[in-house]
Backbone as CSV, one residue per row, in Angstrom:
resi,resn,N_x,N_y,N_z,CA_x,CA_y,CA_z,C_x,C_y,C_z
1,MET,4.394,-17.357,12.515,4.351,-19.090,12.260,4.019,-20.163,11.402
2,LEU,2.528,-19.926,12.113,1.347,-20.853,11.393,1.718,-20.176,9.972
3,SER,1.125,-18.839,10.706,0.396,-17.594,9.595,1.249,-17.870,7.799
4,THR,2.030,-17.638,8.100,2.891,-17.412,7.519,3.227,-18.966,5.886
5,VAL,3.446,-20.242,7.250,3.844,-21.579,6.000,2.346,-21.775,5.514
6,LEU,1.554,-20.883,6.265,-0.124,-21.695,5.128,-0.335,-20.135,4.119
7,SER,0.183,-19.372,4.551,0.588,-18.070,3.769,1.288,-18.408,1.987
8,SER,2.491,-19.145,3.145,3.295,-19.883,1.697,3.013,-20.777,0.987
9,LEU,1.933,-21.473,1.722,1.711,-23.155,1.214,0.473,-22.694,-0.162
10,LEU,-0.482,-21.622,0.160,-1.459,-20.747,-0.273,-0.668,-20.377,-1.119
11,SER,0.364,-19.682,-1.537,1.215,-18.975,-2.724,1.146,-20.023,-3.508
12,ILE,1.503,-21.243,-2.843,2.418,-21.793,-4.056,1.375,-22.442,-4.755
13,GLY,0.187,-23.044,-3.987,-0.897,-23.703,-4.752,-1.617,-22.934,-5.772
14,PHE,-2.517,-21.386,-5.483,-2.306,-20.832,-6.381,-1.575,-20.297,-7.444
15,SER,0.192,-20.059,-7.079,0.861,-19.945,-8.710,0.579,-21.304,-9.505
16,ALA,0.822,-23.226,-8.756,0.664,-23.919,-9.496,-0.838,-23.807,-10.316
17,ALA,-1.724,-23.470,-9.655,-2.911,-23.324,-10.543,-3.098,-22.407,-11.704
18,ALA,-2.752,-21.111,-11.167,-1.987,-20.161,-12.296,-1.769,-20.668,-13.621
19,THR,-0.921,-21.234,-13.259,0.260,-21.082,-14.224,-0.312,-22.695,-15.326
20,ARG,-1.174,-23.168,-14.955,-2.329,-24.454,-15.381,-3.323,-23.681,-16.284
21,ILE,-3.440,-22.689,-15.757,-5.263,-22.029,-16.227,-5.228,-20.983,-17.384
22,TYR,-3.828,-20.101,-16.787,-4.192,-19.453,-17.839,-2.563,-19.332,-18.851
23,SER,-2.308,-18.073,-19.349,-0.871,-18.324,-19.781,0.126,-17.306,-19.899
24,VAL,0.885,-17.818,-20.425,2.501,-16.839,-19.907,2.240,-15.303,-20.198
25,HIS,2.476,-15.073,-21.446,1.532,-13.570,-20.815,0.832,-13.489,-20.393
26,THR,-0.450,-13.611,-19.593,-1.338,-12.928,-19.138,-0.715,-13.247,-16.990
27,LEU,-0.296,-14.158,-16.809,0.975,-13.506,-16.000,1.700,-12.716,-15.363
28,ALA,3.331,-12.501,-16.518,3.434,-12.116,-16.823,3.447,-9.973,-16.625
29,LEU,2.529,-10.235,-17.870,1.228,-9.042,-17.553,1.093,-8.388,-16.245
30,ASN,0.201,-9.290,-15.520,0.313,-8.604,-14.183,0.654,-9.503,-12.466
31,SER,1.594,-10.101,-13.503,2.802,-10.023,-11.965,3.372,-8.397,-11.789
32,ALA,3.651,-7.939,-12.974,3.981,-6.580,-13.653,3.907,-5.881,-12.628
33,LEU,1.835,-6.023,-12.693,0.783,-4.906,-12.064,1.444,-4.404,-11.196
34,VAL,0.737,-6.146,-10.151,0.706,-6.080,-8.777,2.669,-5.951,-8.567
35,ALA,4.142,-5.960,-9.042,4.739,-4.710,-8.881,4.572,-3.984,-8.849
36,SER,4.052,-2.821,-9.397,4.122,-1.763,-9.685,2.700,-1.428,-9.073
37,ILE,1.818,-1.539,-8.690,0.944,-1.009,-7.048,1.509,-1.047,-5.709
38,MET,2.791,-2.250,-6.270,2.801,-2.176,-4.287,3.655,-1.063,-3.972
39,PRO,4.600,-0.220,-4.663,5.508,1.084,-4.135,4.480,2.571,-3.816
40,ILE,2.962,2.117,-4.679,1.842,2.980,-4.908,1.481,3.145,-3.385
41,SER,1.352,1.561,-3.402,0.366,1.311,-1.799,1.159,1.833,-0.705
42,MET,2.404,1.620,-1.023,3.197,1.919,0.579,3.325,3.046,0.497
43,ILE,3.468,4.248,-0.063,3.166,5.299,-0.663,1.830,6.393,-0.121
44,CYS,0.618,5.852,-0.508,-0.331,5.933,-0.949,-0.571,5.292,1.496
45,GLY,-0.034,4.977,1.480,0.182,3.966,3.238,0.819,4.899,4.186
46,LEU,1.157,5.910,4.080,2.695,6.041,5.181,1.092,7.132,6.126
47,SER,1.447,6.414,7.771,0.346,7.163,7.719,0.702,7.794,8.881
48,PHE,2.516,8.258,9.230,3.165,9.275,9.717,2.526,9.239,11.381
49,ASN,1.963,7.815,12.027,2.260,7.853,13.440,3.620,8.442,14.248
50,ASN,4.462,7.927,14.573,6.171,7.995,14.469,6.529,9.219,14.526
51,LEU,5.331,10.358,13.447,6.573,11.775,13.383,5.459,12.276,14.138
52,ILE,4.309,11.456,14.495,3.203,12.424,15.087,3.640,12.731,16.554
53,LEU,4.041,11.291,17.681,4.247,10.964,18.119,5.259,11.157,18.612
54,ARG,6.722,11.307,17.655,8.238,12.017,18.039,7.011,13.546,18.537
55,PHE,6.538,14.143,17.767,6.957,15.866,17.489,5.684,16.254,18.363
56,LEU,5.175,15.341,19.320,3.639,16.024,20.233,3.780,16.850,21.097
57,PRO,5.226,16.878,21.545,5.117,16.906,22.809,5.179,18.706,22.602
58,ARG,6.464,18.826,21.338,6.606,19.978,21.461,5.241,20.818,20.637
59,VAL,4.744,20.675,20.392,3.952,20.886,19.877,2.016,21.216,20.664
60,TYR,2.475,20.489,22.143,1.025,20.238,22.509,0.168,21.219,23.044
61,HIS,0.354,22.878,23.077,-0.002,24.214,23.127,-1.253,23.706,21.679
62,ARG,-0.215,23.840,21.080,-0.783,23.978,19.482,-1.542,21.954,19.427
63,ILE,-2.254,21.547,19.806,-2.083,19.953,19.644,-3.669,19.582,19.013
64,GLY,-4.457,20.614,19.184,-5.596,21.204,18.045,-5.917,21.467,16.309
65,ILE,-4.777,21.971,16.186,-3.934,22.462,15.232,-3.533,21.270,14.239
66,ARG,-2.340,21.058,14.853,-1.054,20.031,14.545,-1.919,18.328,14.061
67,VAL,-2.405,18.304,15.329,-2.705,16.348,14.586,-4.087,16.489,13.633
68,PRO,-5.239,17.175,13.388,-6.039,17.587,11.545,-4.964,17.596,10.961
69,GLN,-4.041,18.869,11.135,-2.940,18.870,9.811,-2.458,17.493,9.842
70,ALA,-1.646,16.480,10.068,-0.705,15.595,9.969,-1.583,14.291,9.041
71,TYR,-3.034,14.995,9.839,-4.238,13.358,9.700,-4.306,13.951,7.936
72,ARG,-4.343,15.222,7.194,-4.665,15.777,6.251,-3.474,16.034,5.473
73,LEU,-2.444,15.085,5.807,-1.227,15.459,4.956,-0.849,14.281,4.743
74,ALA,-1.311,12.823,5.936,-1.186,11.850,5.457,-2.361,11.004,4.216
75,ALA,-3.257,12.329,4.397,-4.383,11.908,2.777,-3.768,12.256,2.064
76,ARG,-2.702,12.928,1.956,-2.987,13.703,0.134,-2.566,12.776,-0.666
77,PRO,-1.290,11.875,-0.355,-1.097,10.573,-1.547,-2.190,10.367,-2.198
78,SER,-3.355,9.404,-0.860,-4.009,8.480,-1.146,-5.212,9.088,-1.874
79,LEU,-5.181,10.452,-1.976,-6.415,10.976,-3.550,-5.684,11.454,-4.031
80,LEU,-4.320,11.744,-3.955,-4.349,11.405,-5.051,-3.291,11.184,-6.243
81,VAL,-2.662,10.259,-6.112,-1.882,8.980,-6.574,-2.925,8.226,-7.673
82,PRO,-4.349,8.087,-6.850,-5.573,6.866,-7.766,-5.328,8.111,-8.566
83,LEU,-5.311,9.644,-9.048,-6.248,10.249,-9.933,-5.075,10.328,-11.484
84,GLY,-3.693,10.083,-10.201,-2.180,10.419,-11.177,-2.246,8.845,-12.375
85,THR,-2.587,8.576,-12.248,-2.643,6.456,-12.149,-3.912,5.794,-13.449
86,ALA,-4.688,6.554,-12.988,-6.174,6.426,-13.539,-6.190,6.626,-15.240
87,ARG,-6.214,4.946,-16.260,-6.974,5.602,-17.589,-7.600,5.069,-17.867
88,ASP,-7.940,5.130,-18.454,-8.567,4.400,-19.761,-8.450,3.217,-19.924
89,HIS,-8.852,1.587,-20.609,-8.511,0.893,-21.484,-8.493,0.530,-21.859
């Protein structure tokens, strides 16, 4: 609860300071950038933990193969998305 209140207060303080320092155009551009990055970070953060726990009993006899495969599958978006989103400015 305390961390939520402190986070909210810091966010309000940052927003108040940013509106005095930066232009509306700069704030809108950066806000859109952050809003577009959030779904990408969520996709890259998929770790399939629940999936591994659910199917682990079924593949117990091949656990040495399946767990590394699951981690490789989870790492692919984190490696491929930056390549697709990177561009020169």
